[in-house]
C-alpha positions as CSV (number, residue, x, y, z in Angstrom):
1,M,6.0,13.9,-27.5
2,S,5.6,11.3,-30.1
3,D,1.9,10.5,-31.1
4,S,2.7,6.8,-31.2
5,N,3.6,6.9,-27.5
6,V,0.4,8.6,-26.3
7,G,-1.6,6.2,-24.2
8,V,1.0,3.5,-24.0
9,Y,1.2,2.0,-20.5
10,R,4.6,1.9,-18.9
11,E,5.8,-1.5,-17.8
12,Y,7.3,-1.8,-14.3
13,D,9.6,-4.5,-13.0
14,A,9.5,-6.2,-9.7
15,L,12.0,-3.8,-8.1
16,Q,9.9,-0.8,-9.1
17,V,6.8,-2.5,-7.7
18,S,8.5,-3.3,-4.4
19,Y,9.8,0.3,-4.1
20,S,6.3,1.7,-4.8
21,K,4.9,-0.4,-1.9
22,K,7.6,0.7,0.4
23,L,7.3,4.4,-0.5
24,F,3.5,4.5,0.1
25,A,3.9,2.5,3.3
26,K,6.1,5.3,4.8
27,K,4.7,7.5,7.6
28,V,2.9,10.6,6.3
29,S,4.3,13.9,7.6
30,S,2.2,17.0,7.7
31,N,3.3,20.5,6.9
32,P,2.1,24.0,7.5
33,V,-1.0,25.0,5.5
34,Y,-0.7,27.8,3.1
35,V,-3.1,30.4,1.7
36,A,-2.7,33.2,-0.8
37,D,-1.4,35.6,1.9
38,T,1.2,33.2,3.3
39,I,2.4,31.3,0.2
40,D,5.4,33.7,-0.2
41,S,6.9,32.0,2.9
42,Y,6.7,28.6,1.2
43,P,10.1,26.9,1.5
44,V,11.9,25.5,-1.4
45,K,11.5,21.7,-1.1
46,K,14.5,19.5,-1.7
47,I,12.5,16.4,-2.3
48,P,10.4,15.7,-5.5
49,Q,6.9,17.0,-5.5
50,V,3.8,15.9,-7.3
51,A,0.8,18.3,-7.2
52,F,-2.9,17.4,-7.5
53,V,-5.3,19.9,-9.0
54,G,-8.8,19.8,-10.5
55,Y,-12.3,21.2,-10.8
56,S,-14.2,21.6,-7.5
57,N,-15.6,18.3,-6.3
58,V,-13.6,16.3,-8.8
59,G,-12.8,13.8,-6.0
60,K,-9.2,15.1,-5.4
61,S,-9.1,14.8,-1.7
62,S,-10.7,11.3,-1.7
63,L,-8.1,10.2,-4.3
64,L,-5.2,11.6,-2.3
65,N,-6.4,10.0,0.9
66,T,-6.8,6.6,-0.9
67,L,-3.3,6.9,-2.2
68,L,-1.9,7.7,1.2
69,Y,-4.2,5.6,3.5
70,G,-6.2,3.2,1.3
71,A,-9.5,4.9,1.9
72,P,-11.3,8.1,0.8
73,V,-11.6,9.2,4.4
74,P,-9.0,7.6,6.7
75,S,-10.4,5.8,9.8
76,F,-8.5,8.2,12.2
77,A,-10.0,11.2,10.4
78,K,-13.6,10.4,11.0
79,G,-13.4,11.8,14.6
80,V,-11.9,15.1,13.4
81,V,-14.9,17.4,13.3
82,S,-13.0,20.7,13.9
83,N,-11.8,22.4,10.8
84,A,-9.4,24.5,12.9
85,K,-7.9,21.4,14.4
86,M,-7.5,19.7,11.1
87,L,-5.8,22.8,9.6
88,K,-3.4,23.0,12.5
89,D,-2.1,19.4,11.9
90,P,-3.2,18.3,8.5
91,K,-2.6,14.5,8.3
92,F,-5.1,14.0,5.6
93,A,-6.8,15.9,2.7
94,P,-10.1,17.4,3.8
95,V,-13.1,16.0,2.1
96,S,-16.2,18.1,1.6
97,S,-19.4,17.8,-0.4
98,I,-19.6,21.6,-0.7
99,P,-17.9,22.7,-3.9
100,G,-15.1,25.3,-3.4
101,R,-14.9,24.9,0.3
102,T,-11.1,24.3,0.4
103,R,-8.9,27.2,-0.4
104,H,-5.7,26.0,1.3
105,L,-2.6,24.3,0.0
106,F,-1.8,21.1,1.8
107,T,1.4,19.1,1.5
108,F,2.0,15.5,2.6
109,D,5.5,14.1,2.8
110,L,6.3,10.4,2.5
111,G,9.4,9.7,4.6
112,G,11.4,12.6,3.2
113,D,11.3,11.0,-0.2
114,L,8.3,12.5,-1.9
115,S,5.9,15.4,-1.3
116,L,2.3,15.2,-2.5
117,V,0.7,18.7,-2.8
118,D,-3.1,19.2,-2.6
119,L,-4.0,22.4,-4.5
120,P,-7.4,24.0,-4.0
121,G,-10.1,23.2,-6.6
122,Y,-11.1,25.6,-9.3
123,G,-14.1,26.6,-11.4
124,E,-17.0,26.5,-8.9
125,A,-19.5,29.2,-10.1
126,R,-21.1,29.7,-6.7
127,V,-17.8,30.9,-5.1
128,P,-17.3,34.7,-4.8
129,N,-14.9,36.3,-7.3
130,E,-12.6,37.4,-4.5
131,M,-12.1,33.8,-3.3
132,R,-11.6,32.6,-6.9
133,N,-8.9,35.3,-7.3
134,E,-7.2,34.1,-4.1
135,W,-7.1,30.5,-5.4
136,S,-5.6,31.7,-8.7
137,L,-3.0,33.7,-6.9
138,L,-2.1,30.8,-4.6
139,V,-1.8,28.3,-7.4
140,N,0.2,30.6,-9.6
141,K,2.6,31.5,-6.8
142,Y,3.1,27.9,-5.9
143,L,3.8,26.8,-9.5
144,T,6.3,29.6,-9.8
145,R,8.1,28.7,-6.5
146,A,8.0,24.9,-6.6
147,H,11.4,24.3,-8.3
148,N,11.3,20.6,-7.4
149,L,7.8,20.0,-8.9
150,H,8.2,17.0,-11.1
151,R,4.6,16.6,-12.3
152,V,1.1,18.1,-11.9
153,L,-1.7,15.6,-11.9
154,S,-4.7,17.1,-13.5
155,L,-7.9,15.4,-12.2
156,V,-10.9,15.1,-14.6
157,D,-14.3,13.9,-13.5
158,S,-15.0,11.0,-15.8
159,R,-18.7,11.6,-15.7
160,K,-18.3,15.1,-17.2
161,G,-15.0,14.8,-19.2
162,P,-12.6,17.8,-19.6
163,V,-14.2,21.2,-19.0
164,V,-13.1,24.6,-20.1
165,E,-11.2,25.2,-16.8
166,D,-9.2,22.0,-17.4
167,F,-8.1,23.3,-20.8
168,K,-7.0,26.6,-19.3
169,L,-4.9,24.7,-16.7
170,W,-3.3,22.6,-19.4
171,D,-2.5,25.7,-21.5
172,M,-0.9,27.3,-18.4
173,L,1.2,24.3,-17.6
174,Q,2.2,24.0,-21.2
175,E,3.3,27.7,-21.3
176,M,5.2,27.2,-18.0
177,E,6.8,24.0,-19.3
178,I,5.5,22.0,-16.3
179,P,4.9,18.3,-17.1
180,F,1.4,17.1,-16.3
181,Q,-0.7,14.0,-16.5
182,V,-4.5,13.6,-16.7
183,I,-6.2,11.3,-14.1
184,L,-9.8,10.3,-14.6
185,T,-11.7,10.1,-11.3
186,K,-15.0,8.5,-10.3
187,C,-14.8,5.9,-13.0
188,E,-17.0,3.5,-11.1
189,G,-20.0,5.2,-12.6
190,L,-19.1,4.5,-16.2
191,K,-19.8,1.5,-18.4
192,P,-16.6,0.0,-20.1
193,I,-17.6,1.4,-23.5
194,E,-18.2,4.9,-22.0
195,L,-14.8,4.8,-20.3
196,H,-13.1,3.7,-23.5
197,M,-14.7,6.5,-25.5
198,L,-13.7,9.1,-22.9
199,Y,-10.2,7.7,-22.7
200,S,-9.8,7.9,-26.5
201,K,-11.1,11.4,-26.5
202,V,-8.7,12.6,-23.8
203,I,-5.7,10.8,-25.5
204,E,-6.5,12.6,-28.8
205,I,-6.7,16.0,-27.0
206,L,-3.4,15.5,-25.2
207,K,-1.5,14.9,-28.5
208,G,-1.5,18.7,-28.8
209,F,0.4,19.2,-25.5
210,S,4.1,18.4,-25.5
211,Q,4.2,18.6,-21.6
212,A,1.5,16.0,-21.2
213,E,2.4,12.6,-19.9
214,H,1.7,9.8,-22.4
215,Y,-0.6,7.7,-20.2
216,V,-4.0,8.6,-18.7
217,H,-5.0,6.8,-15.5
218,A,-8.6,5.8,-14.8
219,T,-9.4,5.7,-11.1
220,S,-12.1,5.2,-8.5
221,A,-11.3,6.1,-4.9
222,R,-14.6,4.6,-3.7
223,R,-13.9,1.2,-5.3
224,N,-10.1,1.4,-5.0
225,L,-9.7,1.0,-8.8
226,G,-6.5,2.1,-10.5
227,I,-4.9,3.2,-7.2
228,Q,-2.0,0.7,-7.3
229,E,-1.2,1.7,-10.9
230,L,-1.2,5.4,-10.0
231,R,1.1,4.7,-7.0
232,L,3.5,3.0,-9.4
233,S,3.4,5.9,-11.8
234,I,4.1,8.5,-9.0
235,S,6.8,6.4,-7.3
236,H,8.5,6.0,-10.6
237,I,9.4,9.7,-10.4
238,V,11.4,9.1,-7.2
239,F,12.7,5.7,-8.4
240,S,14.2,7.2,-11.6
241,R,15.7,10.0,-9.5
242,L,17.4,7.5,-7.2
243,Q,18.7,5.6,-10.2
244,R,20.2,8.7,-11.8
245,S,21.9,9.6,-8.4
246,Y,23.3,6.1,-8.1
247,I,24.7,6.2,-11.7
248,T,26.2,9.6,-11.1
249,E,27.9,8.4,-7.9
250,E,29.2,5.3,-9.6
251,S,30.6,7.1,-12.6
């Protein structure tokens, strides 16, 4: 990765913007929920996957739901009070104020074109060691089996900046040669100068990781900030794949 490219925003043309809108307008299909004991039965996906992971309470589920439905908690989800019912047919990412509550792997498919994967959060000190070990096993097994994983989105709470566990994740992804991109969450609470300083700090850190994507997204699920830009970035993965397939068929 060239240092001069770090932090450079990718330009998208009208066709790519149109495709992004169509992709995220597709019906969301739910899939079976996986835990550490069942991840070995996880099927090999034929469509591109993008995985979301971050420290507990980083705002991962809210961001996922906003990308898929335009709101941190979809309107249809507000009546779902049963955790068992939600796990049986997961149409949305579960949002909880309790750190470390979610220890499942959720996948959401967009029209058979793209699969978004919600990995359990990490790093919560109040969680028993046994549960933390289960999370670690689940995430590691997924990363090993997900042969169509195109990118991991590493979510970082903008109010705290990167923590030790984030660096451990980046080191692991670097070692496994898995491309990743840093997404700053909850940016509505920062002043412009604070966000700029954090952005510059993260960009400088990422220069040391060849697997890191060149651009860092700043988002707010609550204010719907940076969501369209992130959708474009994610949909570009599928768009580029389709372009390559078309060129191959034409040649």
